[in-house]
C-alpha positions, 0 to 999 in steps of 0.5 A, spaced: 674 122 820 679 126 817 682 124 811 690 124 812 694 124 807 702 123 807 706 126 801 710 121 797 716 125 794 721 119 795 725 122 801 722 119 807 720 113 811 713 114 809 710 107 812 713 108 819 709 115 819 703 111 816 703 106 821 704 111 827 697 114 825 694 107 825 697 106 832 692 112 834 686 110 830 687 114 824 688 111 817 693 115 813 694 114 805 700 115 802 700 119 795 705 122 790 698 125 786 699 133 787 692 133 786 690 129 792 684 132 796 686 132 804 683 134 810 690 134 814 696 134 810 703 131 812 710 132 809 715 128 812 722 128 810 729 125 810 735 127 806 738 133 803 734 140 802 736 141 795 734 134 793 727 134 796 726 141 793 727 139 786 723 133 787 717 137 790 717 142 784 718 136 779 712 133 781 708 139 783 707 137 790 710 144 792 704 147 789 700 141 793 703 143 799 702 151 798 695 150 796 693 146 802 696 151 807 693 157 803 686 153 805 688 154 812 687 146 813 691 142 818 699 141 815 704 137 819 712 138 817 716 132 820 724 133 820 726 135 813 719 137 812 720 143 817 726 145 814 722 146 807 717 151 809 723 156 810 725 161 805 732 158 804 737 153 806 745 153 806 745 145 805 750 144 799 750 151 797 744 156 798 737 154 796 730 156 796 725 153 800 717 153 800 717 160 803 712 159 808 716 162 813 721 167 813 728 164 815 734 160 813 736 153 815 743 152 817 748 147 819 750 145 826 757 148 828 762 143 831 762 143 838 767 139 843 763 133 845 757 133 840 756 129 834 754 132 828 748 130 825 745 130 832 742 123 833 738 121 839 733 123 845 732 130 847 728 134 852 723 139 849 721 146 852 714 147 850 709 153 849 703 149 852 698 153 848 700 149 842 695 144 840 700 138 839 702 138 846 695 137 849 696 131 854 703 131 855 707 132 861 712 138 861 719 137 858 717 131 854 723 127 850 723 126 843 727 123 838 732 127 833 736 125 827 738 132 823 745 136 821 741 142 820 736 146 823 731 152 822 733 159 824 726 163 824 726 170 823 720 171 828 721 168 834 713 167 836 712 161 831 717 157 835 713 153 840 718 148 842 725 148 843 731 144 845 739 145 846 745 142 842 748 145 845 745 152 844 737 152 843 734 151 837 727 151 834 724 144 835 717 145 834 714 151 829 706 153 829 703 158 826 695 158 825 694 151 821 701 150 820 705 145 825 712 142 824 717 138 828 724 138 827 724 131 831 720 125 828 714 124 832 713 117 829 720 115 832 718 118 839 714 113 842 708 115 846 710 122 846 710 122 839 704 118 838 700 123 842 702 129 838 700 125 832 693 124 835 693 131 837 694 133 830 689 128 827 684 131 832 685 138 830 
């Protein structure tokens, strides 16, 4: 069975992600060790982009993530973990990200009738070729909590999107790198199926 490792940099409800993997029959360890060896690596995140990047760099976990990805091993970013993969974010100023993908992270623009941050269930439009969506019905519903979203430079890395009120990237996929703006661990059966699919890659 694959060794699944969840990165602990102090900015996520790690136990909920771990329990979600356990619910689909996969043990996952939580660690802050930048030298950990993993078959599958998970980068969750809740909070502010600049704080998260500072902690990743301080602990050396940024190099852990980039090394894992460069070895073409399966990687999953969740929520802030998706945003950190991009070149930069405008949250609290302009801040560098991990730079795995070209693009920037920007705030939602206020719109009548819509609250910021975006919290709740939304329907996904999906690219059926993405391995995360195996076994899912069309237009699954997933749970979001975020005030910022990614604007990738390359549209082809977007495998899932939703509207709030205009379309934005909800799932990123390129080669061995997967990331969701929503929380699979909070998305009930749909999210569990996605985590099962990731673990099976």
